[in-house]
C-alpha positions as CSV (number, residue, x, y, z in Angstrom):
1,M,9.3,5.6,-19.3
2,P,11.8,6.6,-16.6
3,V,13.5,4.1,-14.4
4,Y,12.1,4.9,-11.0
5,I,13.6,2.8,-8.2
6,M,12.2,3.5,-4.8
7,K,14.6,2.4,-2.1
8,Y,14.9,3.4,1.5
9,F,16.3,6.8,1.8
10,F,18.1,5.7,5.0
11,N,18.5,1.9,4.9
12,Y,17.3,1.1,8.4
13,N,17.6,-2.7,8.3
14,S,21.2,-2.7,7.0
15,T,22.4,-0.1,9.6
16,P,24.0,-1.3,12.8
17,R,21.6,-0.9,15.7
18,G,23.7,1.8,17.5
19,L,23.9,3.9,14.4
20,R,20.3,4.0,13.4
21,K,19.6,7.4,14.9
22,T,22.6,8.9,13.1
23,C,22.5,7.0,9.8
24,A,21.3,10.1,8.0
25,A,24.5,12.1,8.8
26,L,26.7,9.1,8.1
27,L,25.0,8.5,4.7
28,A,25.5,12.0,3.7
29,Y,29.2,11.9,4.7
30,C,29.9,8.7,2.8
31,L,27.9,10.0,-0.2
32,L,29.4,13.4,-0.4
33,A,33.0,12.4,0.3
34,Q,33.0,10.1,-2.7
35,P,31.7,11.9,-5.8
36,T,32.3,9.0,-8.1
37,M,30.0,6.5,-6.3
38,T,27.2,4.8,-8.3
39,A,23.5,4.8,-7.6
40,A,23.7,1.2,-6.4
41,Q,26.5,2.1,-4.0
42,V,24.8,5.0,-2.3
43,N,21.5,3.2,-2.0
44,L,19.4,6.3,-2.6
45,P,16.2,6.5,-4.7
46,V,16.8,7.3,-8.4
47,L,14.3,10.1,-9.2
48,G,14.8,10.0,-12.9
49,D,17.1,8.5,-15.5
50,S,19.4,10.2,-18.0
51,V,16.9,9.9,-20.8
52,S,13.7,11.3,-19.2
53,G,15.6,13.6,-16.9
54,T,12.6,14.3,-14.6
55,I,9.9,12.5,-12.7
56,S,6.1,12.5,-12.8
57,T,3.9,14.1,-10.1
58,Q,2.8,10.6,-9.1
59,Q,6.4,9.5,-8.7
60,E,7.0,12.5,-6.5
61,Y,4.0,11.7,-4.5
62,E,5.1,8.1,-3.9
63,F,8.6,9.2,-3.1
64,G,7.3,11.8,-0.6
65,R,5.2,9.2,1.2
66,E,8.2,6.9,1.6
67,L,10.3,9.9,2.8
68,L,7.6,10.7,5.2
69,R,7.8,7.2,6.7
70,Q,11.6,7.5,7.0
71,I,11.5,10.9,8.8
72,R,8.8,9.7,11.2
73,R,11.0,6.7,12.1
74,E,14.3,8.7,12.4
75,T,13.1,11.9,14.1
76,A,11.3,12.7,17.3
77,M,7.8,14.0,16.6
78,F,6.1,16.8,18.7
79,D,3.0,15.1,20.1
80,D,0.5,17.8,20.4
81,P,-2.7,17.3,18.4
82,L,-3.8,20.9,19.0
83,I,-0.7,22.4,17.4
84,M,-0.7,19.9,14.5
85,E,-4.4,20.8,13.8
86,Y,-3.5,24.5,13.8
87,I,-0.7,23.9,11.3
88,V,-2.8,21.8,9.1
89,N,-5.7,24.3,9.0
90,L,-3.3,27.2,8.4
91,T,-1.5,25.4,5.6
92,F,-4.6,24.4,3.8
93,K,-5.8,28.0,4.0
94,L,-2.6,29.0,2.3
95,A,-2.8,26.1,-0.2
96,V,-6.2,27.0,-1.6
97,N,-4.8,30.5,-2.4
98,S,-1.5,29.2,-3.8
99,Q,-0.4,27.8,-7.2
100,L,-0.5,24.3,-5.7
101,K,-2.7,22.0,-7.8
102,D,-2.3,18.8,-5.9
103,H,-3.6,19.3,-2.3
104,R,-2.6,15.8,-1.0
105,L,-0.5,17.3,1.7
106,E,1.1,15.5,4.7
107,F,2.5,17.2,7.7
108,I,5.3,16.5,10.1
109,L,5.7,18.4,13.4
110,I,9.2,17.9,14.7
111,D,10.2,18.1,18.4
112,N,13.0,20.6,17.9
113,Q,13.2,24.1,19.2
114,I,15.5,25.3,16.4
115,L,13.9,27.5,13.8
116,N,13.3,25.4,10.7
117,A,10.8,24.2,8.1
118,F,11.1,22.2,4.9
119,A,9.2,20.9,1.9
120,A,9.8,17.6,0.3
121,P,8.5,16.1,-3.0
122,G,4.9,14.9,-3.1
123,G,3.5,17.5,-0.7
124,I,5.4,16.8,2.5
125,V,5.5,19.9,4.8
126,G,7.7,19.7,7.8
127,V,7.8,22.2,10.6
128,N,10.0,22.4,13.7
129,A,7.9,23.3,16.8
130,G,10.6,25.9,17.4
131,L,9.3,28.0,14.5
132,F,6.6,29.2,16.9
133,L,9.2,30.6,19.2
134,Y,10.7,32.9,16.6
135,A,7.7,34.2,14.6
136,D,6.3,37.4,16.2
137,N,2.9,36.9,14.6
138,E,0.8,34.5,12.5
139,G,1.8,36.3,9.3
140,Q,5.5,35.6,9.8
141,F,4.7,32.0,10.6
142,A,2.5,31.7,7.6
143,S,5.2,33.3,5.4
144,V,7.5,30.3,6.0
145,L,4.7,27.9,5.1
146,S,3.8,29.8,2.0
147,H,7.4,29.8,0.9
148,E,7.6,26.0,1.4
149,L,4.3,25.5,-0.5
150,A,5.8,27.4,-3.4
151,H,8.8,25.0,-3.5
152,I,6.2,22.1,-3.8
153,S,4.0,23.8,-6.4
154,Q,6.9,24.7,-8.6
155,R,8.3,21.2,-8.2
156,H,11.8,22.5,-7.3
157,Y,13.1,19.0,-6.4
158,A,12.1,17.6,-9.8
159,R,13.5,20.6,-11.6
160,S,16.8,20.1,-9.7
161,V,16.9,16.6,-11.1
162,Q,16.2,18.0,-14.6
163,Q,18.9,20.6,-14.1
164,A,21.5,18.1,-13.0
165,K,20.5,15.2,-15.3
166,N,23.9,15.2,-17.0
167,N,25.8,15.5,-13.7
168,A,26.8,12.5,-11.5
169,L,23.9,11.1,-9.6
170,P,25.5,11.8,-6.2
171,S,25.2,15.5,-6.9
172,V,21.4,15.2,-7.1
173,A,21.1,12.6,-4.3
174,G,23.5,14.5,-2.1
175,L,21.4,17.6,-2.5
176,L,18.2,15.8,-1.4
177,A,20.0,14.0,1.4
178,S,21.6,17.2,2.8
179,L,18.3,19.1,2.6
180,I,16.5,16.4,4.7
181,I,19.4,16.0,7.1
182,A,19.5,19.7,7.8
183,A,15.7,19.7,8.2
184,T,15.5,16.8,10.6
185,V,18.8,16.2,12.2
186,G,19.9,19.8,12.3
187,G,23.0,21.1,14.0
188,D,26.5,20.8,12.6
189,A,25.7,17.5,10.8
190,G,23.0,19.1,8.7
191,Q,25.1,22.2,7.9
192,A,28.2,20.2,7.1
193,A,26.3,17.9,4.7
194,L,24.9,20.9,2.9
195,M,28.1,22.8,2.7
196,T,30.0,19.7,1.4
197,N,27.4,19.1,-1.2
198,Q,27.6,22.7,-2.4
199,A,31.4,22.5,-2.4
200,V,31.4,19.5,-4.8
201,G,28.5,20.9,-6.9
202,Q,28.8,23.0,-10.0
203,E,28.4,26.8,-9.8
204,N,25.3,26.6,-12.0
205,Q,23.7,24.3,-9.4
206,L,24.2,27.0,-6.8
207,R,22.7,29.7,-9.1
208,Y,19.8,27.4,-9.8
209,S,19.3,27.0,-6.0
210,R,19.2,30.8,-5.6
211,S,16.8,31.0,-8.4
212,N,14.5,28.5,-6.7
213,E,14.6,30.6,-3.5
214,Q,13.7,33.8,-5.4
215,E,10.8,32.1,-7.1
216,A,9.6,30.6,-3.8
217,D,9.7,34.1,-2.2
218,R,7.8,35.7,-5.1
219,I,5.1,33.1,-5.2
220,G,5.0,32.8,-1.4
221,I,4.4,36.5,-1.0
222,R,1.5,36.4,-3.5
223,T,0.1,33.4,-1.6
224,L,0.3,35.3,1.7
225,Y,-1.5,38.3,0.1
226,N,-4.2,36.1,-1.5
227,S,-4.8,34.5,1.9
228,G,-5.4,37.8,3.6
229,F,-2.1,38.2,5.3
230,D,0.2,41.2,5.2
231,P,2.8,40.3,2.5
232,N,5.4,42.4,4.4
233,D,5.4,39.6,7.0
234,M,7.8,37.6,4.9
235,A,10.4,40.3,4.9
236,G,9.7,40.6,8.7
237,M,10.5,36.9,9.2
238,F,13.6,37.2,7.1
239,E,14.8,40.1,9.2
240,Q,14.2,38.0,12.3
241,M,16.5,35.3,10.8
242,M,19.1,37.8,9.9
243,R,19.2,39.1,13.5
244,M,19.6,35.6,14.7
245,K,22.4,35.1,12.2
246,S,24.1,38.3,13.4
247,F,23.9,37.7,17.2
248,S,24.2,33.9,17.3
249,R,27.2,31.7,16.7
250,R,25.0,29.1,15.1
251,L,23.2,29.7,11.8
252,P,19.4,29.1,12.0
253,E,18.8,25.7,10.4
254,F,16.3,27.2,7.9
255,L,19.2,29.3,6.5
256,S,21.3,26.2,5.8
257,T,18.9,25.2,3.1
258,H,17.5,28.6,2.3
259,P,20.4,31.0,1.9
260,L,19.5,34.6,2.9
261,D,21.2,38.0,2.4
262,E,20.3,41.7,2.4
263,N,19.4,41.7,-1.3
264,R,16.8,38.9,-0.8
265,I,15.2,40.8,2.1
266,A,15.2,44.0,0.0
267,D,13.6,42.2,-2.9
268,S,10.9,40.7,-0.7
269,K,10.1,44.2,0.7
270,N,9.9,45.6,-2.8
271,R,7.5,42.9,-3.9
272,S,5.3,43.3,-0.8
273,N,5.2,47.1,-1.2
274,S,3.9,46.7,-4.8
275,L,0.7,45.1,-3.4
276,P,-2.2,46.9,-1.7
277,S,-2.0,47.3,2.0
278,V,-3.6,44.6,4.2
279,D,-5.2,45.1,7.6
280,Y,-4.9,41.6,9.0
281,V,-6.7,40.8,12.2
282,Q,-4.4,38.6,14.3
283,N,-5.6,35.1,15.0
284,I,-5.5,34.3,18.7
285,E,-4.9,30.6,17.9
286,F,-1.4,31.4,16.8
287,L,-0.6,33.1,20.1
288,L,-2.2,30.2,22.1
289,M,0.0,27.7,20.2
290,K,3.0,29.8,20.8
291,H,2.4,29.7,24.5
292,R,2.0,25.9,24.4
293,V,5.4,25.5,22.7
294,T,7.0,28.1,25.0
295,F,6.0,26.1,28.1
296,H,7.0,22.8,26.4
297,Y,10.6,24.0,25.9
298,A,11.0,26.2,29.0
299,N,13.7,25.1,31.4
300,N,12.2,27.2,34.1
301,K,8.4,27.3,33.7
302,D,8.0,29.4,36.9
303,S,9.9,32.2,35.3
304,V,7.7,32.1,32.2
305,L,4.6,32.2,34.3
306,Q,5.9,35.1,36.4
307,A,6.8,37.0,33.2
308,L,3.2,36.5,31.9
309,Q,1.6,37.6,35.1
310,R,3.9,40.7,35.2
311,D,3.0,41.7,31.7
312,L,-0.8,41.1,31.9
313,P,-1.7,44.7,33.1
314,Q,0.0,46.2,30.0
315,L,-1.8,44.0,27.5
316,N,-5.1,44.4,25.7
317,G,-7.4,42.4,23.4
318,I,-6.3,39.0,22.1
319,E,-2.8,39.5,23.4
320,K,-4.2,39.7,26.9
321,D,-6.5,36.7,26.4
322,A,-3.6,34.7,25.0
323,A,-1.4,35.7,28.0
324,M,-4.1,34.6,30.4
325,Y,-4.3,31.3,28.7
326,G,-0.5,31.0,29.1
327,V,-1.0,31.8,32.8
328,A,-3.5,29.0,33.2
329,L,-1.1,26.7,31.4
330,G,1.7,27.6,33.8
331,Q,-0.6,27.2,36.8
332,L,-1.6,23.7,35.6
333,H,2.1,22.8,35.3
334,N,2.6,24.0,38.9
335,G,-0.3,21.9,40.2
336,Q,-2.3,25.1,41.0
337,Y,-5.6,23.7,39.8
338,V,-7.9,26.1,41.5
339,Q,-6.0,29.1,40.2
340,A,-5.7,27.6,36.7
341,T,-9.5,27.1,36.7
342,Q,-10.0,30.7,37.7
343,S,-7.6,32.1,35.1
344,L,-9.4,30.0,32.3
345,D,-12.9,30.9,33.5
346,G,-13.0,34.4,31.9
347,L,-11.8,33.0,28.6
348,L,-14.4,30.3,28.6
349,K,-17.1,32.8,29.3
350,K,-16.0,34.8,26.2
351,D,-15.6,31.8,23.9
352,P,-17.0,28.7,25.5
353,T,-16.6,26.4,22.4
354,R,-13.0,27.3,21.5
355,I,-11.4,23.8,21.4
356,T,-8.1,25.1,22.8
357,Y,-9.8,26.4,25.9
358,V,-12.0,23.4,26.3
359,M,-9.1,21.0,26.2
360,L,-7.2,22.9,28.8
361,E,-10.4,22.9,31.0
362,A,-10.5,19.1,30.6
363,D,-6.8,18.8,31.3
364,I,-7.1,20.8,34.5
365,A,-10.1,18.7,35.7
366,K,-8.2,15.5,34.9
367,A,-5.0,16.6,36.7
368,A,-7.2,17.6,39.7
369,G,-8.6,14.1,39.9
370,Q,-12.0,15.0,38.4
371,T,-11.9,12.5,35.6
372,E,-15.7,12.2,35.2
373,R,-15.9,16.0,34.8
374,A,-13.1,15.9,32.2
375,L,-14.9,13.2,30.3
376,S,-18.2,15.2,30.5
377,I,-16.4,18.3,29.1
378,L,-14.9,16.3,26.2
379,E,-18.1,14.4,25.4
380,K,-20.1,17.6,25.3
381,N,-17.7,19.2,22.8
382,L,-17.3,16.1,20.7
383,K,-21.1,16.4,20.0
384,I,-20.4,19.9,18.8
385,N,-17.3,18.9,16.9
386,P,-17.7,15.2,15.9
387,N,-14.4,13.5,15.0
388,N,-12.2,16.4,16.0
389,N,-8.8,14.9,16.4
390,P,-7.5,16.8,19.4
391,L,-10.7,16.3,21.3
392,T,-10.9,12.6,20.3
393,M,-7.3,11.9,21.3
394,S,-7.8,13.6,24.7
395,Y,-11.0,11.7,25.2
396,A,-9.4,8.3,24.5
397,K,-6.5,9.2,26.7
398,T,-8.8,10.1,29.6
399,L,-10.9,7.0,29.1
400,N,-7.7,5.0,29.2
401,E,-6.6,6.6,32.4
402,N,-10.0,5.9,33.9
403,G,-9.7,2.2,33.2
404,R,-12.3,2.2,30.4
405,Y,-10.1,0.4,27.9
406,D,-12.8,-0.9,25.6
407,D,-14.4,2.5,25.2
408,A,-11.0,4.1,24.6
409,A,-10.1,1.5,22.0
410,A,-13.5,2.1,20.3
411,A,-12.9,5.8,20.1
412,L,-9.5,5.3,18.6
413,E,-10.7,2.7,16.1
414,R,-13.3,5.1,14.8
415,Q,-10.6,7.8,14.5
416,S,-8.3,5.4,12.7
417,L,-10.9,5.1,9.9
418,I,-10.7,8.9,9.4
419,R,-6.9,9.2,9.8
420,P,-5.5,5.8,8.8
421,N,-2.0,7.2,8.2
422,D,-1.6,8.8,11.7
423,P,1.1,6.8,13.6
424,E,0.1,8.3,16.9
425,I,-3.4,6.8,16.7
426,W,-2.1,3.3,16.0
427,Y,0.6,3.6,18.7
428,Q,-1.9,4.6,21.3
429,L,-4.5,2.0,20.1
430,A,-1.9,-0.8,20.4
431,E,-1.2,0.2,24.0
432,I,-4.9,0.4,24.9
433,Q,-5.8,-2.9,23.2
434,G,-3.1,-4.5,25.3
435,K,-4.8,-3.3,28.5
436,A,-8.1,-4.5,27.1
437,D,-6.5,-7.9,26.5
438,N,-7.4,-7.9,22.8
439,I,-4.1,-9.5,21.7
440,S,-5.0,-9.9,18.1
441,K,-5.9,-6.3,17.8
442,V,-2.7,-5.3,19.6
443,H,-0.7,-7.0,16.8
444,Q,-2.9,-5.4,14.1
445,A,-2.5,-1.9,15.6
446,R,1.2,-2.4,15.9
447,G,1.4,-3.6,12.3
448,E,-0.4,-0.5,11.1
449,Y,2.0,1.7,13.2
450,F,5.0,0.0,11.6
451,I,3.6,0.7,8.2
452,T,3.3,4.4,8.9
453,V,7.0,4.5,9.9
454,G,8.2,2.3,7.0
455,D,9.3,-0.7,9.0
456,F,7.7,-3.3,6.8
457,T,9.5,-6.3,8.3
458,R,8.1,-5.6,11.7
459,A,4.7,-4.8,10.2
460,R,4.6,-8.1,8.5
461,N,5.6,-10.0,11.6
462,Q,2.8,-8.3,13.6
463,F,0.1,-9.1,11.1
464,N,1.3,-12.7,10.9
465,L,1.0,-13.0,14.7
466,A,-2.5,-11.6,14.5
467,L,-3.3,-14.0,11.7
468,N,-2.3,-17.0,13.8
469,L,-4.5,-15.8,16.6
470,E,-7.7,-15.2,14.6
471,N,-10.5,-17.6,13.9
472,D,-12.9,-15.1,12.3
473,R,-12.8,-15.6,8.5
474,L,-13.6,-11.9,7.8
475,V,-10.9,-10.7,10.1
476,K,-8.4,-13.1,8.7
477,A,-9.2,-11.9,5.2
478,K,-8.7,-8.3,6.3
479,I,-5.3,-9.2,7.8
480,Q,-4.3,-11.0,4.7
481,Q,-5.1,-7.9,2.6
482,R,-2.7,-5.9,4.8
483,L,0.0,-8.5,4.4
484,D,-0.5,-8.3,0.6
485,Y,-0.3,-4.5,0.9
486,I,3.0,-4.7,2.8
487,R,4.4,-7.1,0.2
488,D,3.5,-4.7,-2.6
489,L,5.2,-1.8,-0.7
490,Q,8.4,-3.9,-0.2
491,N,8.4,-4.9,-3.9
492,R,8.1,-1.3,-4.9
493,Y,10.8,0.0,-2.6
494,Y,13.3,-2.9,-2.9
495,R,13.0,-4.1,-6.5
């Protein structure tokens, strides 16, 4: 049975306070600069020993969940439930048509406008919000996700461990570290870590990496096709990246961990052309999400709005509808609530139950001071779509802003039963319970939040505070169960 030591990927508690945000880059530097370091010295998880050489799928799953907690804690998340819901729905559409057998996926949406995505052991799929800015259509966006799903389904991380089982541990650990740093930290630190790791690695490790990429392309193209997308969109996305590589001084972060050349593009085209042609009907939701991200990162939102208004007469179909949605978004940002309502009105008449439109309608009403109308809109659509996360989060936020703290807390408590590992729910719930003066529940919600980001010491402290405040025996028993759970997690990751 393999020795499987789960330790913190980035040791938060032992890192000086001022360096916690950059500990990933420092760890990679220390690790990769000293190729003779031992496993204990580098303080990284051992994925497999020299006897077994590889890890089980369950070990990958557990490692992935700990890695997920680390990334959440070290990286700024993009807080937009609508966009996250879109990514989750699209990824599962691809997953059911892929070679992936274990569909226990978890998603990270990172607040970074650089083009990037990554897959990690155990079904972790990470996407930079910036990917929306560079994909021309949903097929191109989906091609990146299908490629990452192929990495997971083919267990490329575990196979890398198997390939390098006779090499020094830092070669394996350094590869994992640099991949995650490039994915989450980005910039020069990520690229430097990857380049250094490749420089000290064996040439057969590089060949194996290229083989992984070719396999992920091949399987990803088939997944695209099986999901009803045009398989040529993968080559189209690669060409987008190559243009960025040619005209920009900085390499797209995705290419730091997924090397790309003309041969790989040609190979993807040949594979796509061998499949029957596909007439894919574009999904307007992709275009709507693209507008949301565009406005989020725009330095000059007025210029974006003016460009949309200028282009409207030349557009047709869903492109025109999506652009009109973008206009309404821009008008909301400008405080033009009457105009925003008028722009959205035609879209709502066409598609009155589309959640993306409904939520913008509620946002406009709320911004205009019509809180009761906003609540009415959200309540009506929650009856149609019970437990929908974007609607529920917007509803709780609106209740909170209207001073209805108990109702807001109740809505989030119900949602936490459905999504117990969602850190945003626990974060918001702790804030609202504080306003409702439910101090024990504040500590419980904070404890749950700290569990989701892997800060077990703070989680334990919060639950102990709640335990001291409670008199209800059932609640005390529940809190003790969570303390036992935290102890088990700490024993697992620190033994």
